[in-house]
C-alpha positions as CSV (number, residue, x, y, z in Angstrom):
1,M,-16.1,-45.2,65.7
2,T,-17.7,-45.6,68.9
3,I,-21.2,-46.5,70.6
4,N,-22.6,-45.2,74.0
5,C,-23.9,-48.3,75.9
6,K,-25.3,-46.7,79.3
7,G,-23.0,-44.2,79.4
8,K,-20.0,-46.2,78.5
9,L,-18.3,-45.5,75.2
10,I,-17.2,-48.7,73.3
11,D,-14.8,-48.3,70.5
12,L,-15.5,-50.5,67.6
13,S,-12.5,-49.5,65.5
14,A,-11.1,-52.5,67.4
15,P,-13.3,-55.5,66.6
16,K,-15.7,-56.8,69.4
17,V,-17.4,-60.2,70.2
18,M,-21.0,-60.5,70.7
19,G,-21.9,-63.9,72.6
20,I,-25.2,-65.5,71.6
21,L,-27.5,-66.4,74.3
22,N,-30.6,-68.0,72.8
23,I,-33.3,-68.9,75.2
24,T,-35.6,-70.5,72.8
25,P,-36.2,-74.1,72.5
26,D,-36.1,-74.1,68.8
27,S,-33.0,-72.2,67.7
28,F,-31.0,-74.0,65.0
29,Y,-27.7,-74.8,66.9
30,D,-28.5,-74.1,70.8
31,G,-32.1,-74.2,71.2
32,G,-33.3,-75.7,74.4
33,K,-29.6,-76.1,75.5
34,Y,-29.9,-74.2,78.9
35,K,-32.4,-75.5,81.2
36,N,-32.4,-73.2,84.4
37,D,-30.8,-70.2,85.8
38,S,-27.6,-71.7,86.8
39,E,-26.8,-72.9,83.3
40,F,-27.5,-69.6,81.9
41,L,-25.2,-67.8,84.2
42,S,-22.7,-70.6,83.6
43,Q,-22.6,-70.0,80.1
44,V,-22.7,-66.1,80.2
45,Y,-19.9,-66.2,82.7
46,V,-17.6,-68.2,80.3
47,M,-18.5,-65.9,77.4
48,L,-17.4,-62.8,79.2
49,K,-14.2,-64.4,80.6
50,E,-13.6,-65.5,76.9
51,G,-13.7,-62.0,75.8
52,A,-17.3,-61.2,74.8
53,T,-17.9,-57.2,75.0
54,F,-21.8,-57.9,74.4
55,I,-24.1,-60.6,75.2
56,D,-27.1,-60.9,72.7
57,I,-30.3,-62.4,74.4
58,G,-32.9,-63.8,71.7
59,A,-36.3,-65.2,72.7
60,Y,-37.7,-65.7,69.4
61,S,-35.8,-68.0,66.9
62,S,-35.5,-66.2,63.8
63,R,-34.3,-69.4,61.6
64,P,-35.8,-70.0,58.5
65,N,-39.6,-71.4,59.1
66,A,-39.4,-70.9,62.9
67,A,-42.7,-71.1,64.9
68,E,-44.4,-68.0,65.7
69,V,-44.0,-66.9,69.2
70,T,-46.4,-64.4,70.9
71,E,-45.2,-61.3,72.5
72,S,-46.3,-62.1,75.7
73,E,-44.5,-65.6,75.5
74,E,-41.3,-63.7,74.3
75,L,-41.3,-61.4,77.2
76,K,-42.0,-64.0,79.6
77,R,-38.7,-65.6,78.3
78,A,-36.5,-62.6,78.0
79,L,-37.2,-60.2,80.9
80,P,-36.3,-62.8,83.9
81,I,-32.9,-63.5,81.8
82,V,-32.0,-60.1,81.4
83,E,-32.8,-59.1,85.2
84,L,-30.8,-62.4,86.3
85,L,-27.9,-61.3,84.3
86,I,-27.8,-57.7,85.3
87,K,-28.0,-58.9,89.0
88,E,-25.1,-61.3,88.6
89,F,-22.9,-59.3,86.3
90,P,-23.5,-55.4,86.9
91,E,-21.2,-54.3,84.3
92,I,-22.4,-56.6,81.5
93,I,-23.7,-55.0,78.2
94,I,-26.9,-56.9,77.0
95,S,-28.2,-56.6,73.4
96,I,-31.9,-57.7,73.1
97,D,-32.6,-59.6,69.9
98,T,-36.2,-58.7,69.0
99,F,-38.5,-57.0,66.2
100,R,-41.1,-55.9,68.7
101,S,-40.9,-52.3,70.4
102,A,-42.8,-53.5,73.4
103,V,-40.1,-56.3,74.1
104,A,-37.4,-53.7,73.2
105,K,-38.6,-51.3,75.7
106,E,-39.1,-53.6,78.7
107,A,-35.7,-55.3,78.3
108,I,-34.0,-51.8,78.1
109,E,-35.9,-50.7,81.1
110,S,-34.9,-53.9,82.7
111,G,-31.2,-53.4,82.1
112,A,-30.3,-54.1,78.5
113,A,-28.1,-51.5,76.5
114,I,-28.8,-52.3,73.0
115,V,-31.7,-53.3,70.7
116,N,-31.0,-55.8,67.9
117,D,-33.6,-56.1,65.4
118,I,-33.7,-58.3,62.4
119,S,-36.5,-56.2,60.7
120,S,-34.8,-52.7,60.9
121,G,-38.2,-51.6,62.1
122,I,-40.1,-52.8,59.2
123,L,-42.2,-55.4,61.3
124,D,-43.1,-53.0,63.9
125,D,-43.4,-49.5,62.9
126,K,-43.2,-48.4,66.6
127,M,-39.5,-49.8,66.8
128,I,-37.6,-46.8,65.5
129,P,-39.7,-44.3,67.7
130,T,-39.0,-46.3,70.6
131,V,-35.5,-46.7,70.1
132,A,-35.2,-43.1,69.7
133,Q,-37.0,-42.4,73.1
134,L,-34.9,-44.9,74.8
135,Q,-31.5,-43.4,73.2
136,V,-29.7,-46.9,73.0
137,P,-27.7,-48.2,70.1
138,Y,-29.7,-49.8,67.4
139,I,-28.4,-53.0,65.4
140,M,-30.6,-53.0,62.0
141,M,-30.2,-56.3,59.8
142,H,-31.2,-56.8,56.3
143,M,-34.0,-59.0,55.8
144,R,-37.0,-59.5,53.6
145,G,-40.5,-60.7,54.7
146,N,-40.2,-62.4,58.1
147,P,-38.6,-65.6,59.4
148,Q,-41.6,-67.7,57.9
149,T,-41.5,-66.2,54.5
150,M,-37.9,-64.8,53.8
151,M,-36.5,-67.6,51.9
152,Q,-39.1,-67.1,49.4
153,Q,-37.7,-63.8,48.7
154,T,-34.3,-64.1,47.6
155,Q,-34.6,-62.4,44.0
156,Y,-32.5,-59.3,43.5
157,N,-31.6,-57.0,40.8
158,N,-28.2,-56.7,42.2
159,L,-27.8,-58.1,45.6
160,I,-25.0,-55.5,47.0
161,E,-26.9,-52.5,45.5
162,D,-30.2,-53.4,46.9
163,I,-28.9,-54.2,50.2
164,T,-27.0,-50.8,50.2
165,F,-30.2,-49.0,49.0
166,Y,-32.2,-50.8,51.8
167,F,-29.5,-49.5,54.5
168,S,-29.6,-46.0,53.1
169,E,-33.4,-45.8,53.5
170,R,-33.3,-47.3,57.0
171,L,-30.5,-44.9,58.2
172,S,-32.4,-42.1,57.0
173,E,-35.4,-43.0,59.1
174,T,-33.2,-43.4,62.2
175,R,-31.4,-40.1,61.6
176,K,-34.9,-38.4,61.2
177,A,-36.0,-40.0,64.5
178,G,-33.0,-38.9,66.4
179,I,-31.2,-42.2,67.1
180,V,-27.4,-41.6,67.3
181,D,-25.7,-45.0,67.5
182,T,-26.6,-47.5,64.5
183,I,-24.9,-50.6,63.5
184,I,-25.8,-52.5,60.4
185,D,-25.9,-56.2,59.8
186,P,-26.0,-57.5,56.3
187,G,-28.1,-60.3,57.5
188,F,-26.4,-63.7,56.3
189,G,-28.9,-66.3,55.9
190,F,-31.8,-64.2,55.8
191,A,-33.8,-63.9,52.5
192,K,-30.3,-65.1,50.8
193,T,-29.2,-68.2,48.9
194,M,-26.1,-70.0,49.9
195,E,-24.5,-68.2,46.7
196,Q,-25.7,-65.0,47.8
197,N,-24.5,-65.3,51.2
198,Y,-20.7,-65.9,49.9
199,E,-21.4,-62.9,47.2
200,L,-22.1,-60.6,50.3
201,L,-19.2,-61.7,52.3
202,N,-16.8,-61.4,49.2
203,H,-18.0,-57.8,48.9
204,L,-18.6,-56.9,52.7
205,E,-16.1,-54.0,52.7
206,L,-18.4,-52.2,50.3
207,F,-20.7,-51.4,53.1
208,T,-18.1,-49.4,54.8
209,H,-19.2,-46.2,53.0
210,L,-22.3,-46.2,54.9
211,D,-20.0,-44.9,57.7
212,R,-21.5,-47.2,60.2
213,P,-20.2,-50.1,62.2
214,I,-20.6,-53.7,60.6
215,L,-22.0,-56.7,62.7
216,V,-21.6,-60.0,61.0
217,G,-23.4,-63.2,62.2
218,L,-21.8,-66.0,60.2
219,S,-21.7,-68.5,63.3
220,R,-22.5,-72.2,62.6
221,K,-24.8,-71.2,59.9
222,S,-26.0,-73.5,57.0
223,M,-24.0,-71.5,54.3
224,I,-21.1,-73.3,56.2
225,Y,-22.3,-76.6,57.0
226,K,-24.3,-77.4,53.9
227,L,-21.6,-76.4,51.8
228,L,-19.2,-78.8,53.7
229,E,-21.8,-81.4,53.8
230,S,-21.7,-81.6,57.8
231,S,-23.9,-80.0,60.4
232,A,-24.0,-77.1,62.7
233,D,-22.3,-79.1,65.3
234,Q,-19.3,-79.5,63.1
235,A,-19.2,-75.9,61.9
236,L,-16.8,-74.3,64.3
237,N,-13.8,-74.3,62.0
238,G,-15.8,-73.0,59.0
239,T,-17.1,-70.2,61.2
240,S,-13.6,-69.1,62.1
241,I,-12.4,-69.1,58.6
242,L,-15.3,-66.8,57.5
243,N,-15.1,-64.8,60.8
244,T,-11.6,-64.2,60.0
245,I,-12.3,-63.2,56.3
246,A,-15.2,-60.9,57.5
247,L,-12.6,-59.0,59.9
248,Q,-10.3,-58.5,56.9
249,K,-13.2,-57.1,55.3
250,Q,-13.6,-54.5,58.1
251,A,-16.5,-56.1,60.2
252,N,-16.6,-54.6,63.7
253,I,-18.6,-57.0,65.7
254,L,-18.7,-60.8,65.3
255,R,-21.9,-62.3,66.6
256,V,-20.9,-65.7,67.7
257,H,-22.0,-69.0,69.6
258,D,-18.1,-69.7,70.3
259,V,-16.5,-66.6,71.9
260,K,-13.1,-67.8,72.5
261,E,-12.4,-69.0,69.0
262,A,-13.8,-65.5,67.6
263,F,-11.7,-63.6,70.1
264,E,-8.6,-65.6,68.9
265,C,-9.5,-64.6,65.4
266,I,-9.4,-61.0,66.3
267,T,-6.1,-61.1,68.3
268,L,-4.3,-63.1,65.5
269,L,-5.3,-60.6,63.1
270,H,-4.3,-57.7,65.3
271,Q,-1.0,-58.9,65.6
272,L,-0.6,-59.1,61.8
273,S,-1.4,-55.5,61.5
274,R,0.9,-54.3,64.1
C-alpha cells in the first residue's frame, strides 16, 4: 500500500507519523505557539528528527466553533511557511490542511506534496478536480456541515454504516476524476459525540474493506481529556494509548502533535509483531 509523493513512493503498510504544524492563533492545543520563522523551523526539525514522515500545515483552525478565516488570510499564513520549509528541508513531505481548492493549488505549486481536506471536497466543488489536475495524494475526512455547525449534526442511523457509505460515495467521485492516491480519515471529533468517537475507534478496522490507507487524528482531543477530566495539555498519555489501539486496528498514519511518542507506539507494536 503506497502513495506517490513528488515521485517518491511511501509505503504505508508500515505505519507512518504525520506531525501537526498549526499556524493558526486559535487551534485547540497549539494555536499561536510559534511566533516566528525560527520557531517554526525548530519545531519542524524536531518532528523530522523524531520520526515524522509527513508535516501537516494548517492555516485554518477546524476545531468546533472556530472563527471563519478568509481565503486570502489562509493563503497569507500558509504559503510563506510552505516555502520556508521547502527551502530549509528540501526532502520534506508537506501536507496542506485545507478545504479550499485555491489554497491547495497554490500550496502544492509552492512545494507541498499532499492535500488534506476535512470536507472531502464537499465544501468546495472545485477541490476534487483540482487535486486530480495536480495528481497528488488526497486525504479525505468524514465530517458533516463545517467547523461552525458540525456539532449540531451528530445524529446517525448507524454510525459505522453511515460513514462507510459517505466514503464509498466520495471515493467514487475521486476515481471518476482520476485521483490515484486517496487516504481516508474517519474524522474523530468532527460531527461526533464522545460516545460516537469511541464507537468509531472500536470498529476502525471495518474501514479496511475500502482498501485505502487509514489516517487517524486523535492527538490530545477532547474525547480524551474530557473523559479523564483533565485538559489538552495533560492528554499525551491518553493520546498514546488510543494511538496504540488505532494501530492495532490497522491505522496507517497517525496525525499527532507529539511525534516522538507516536513513533514509539509504532516501534513497540512492530517489535511485538515480529
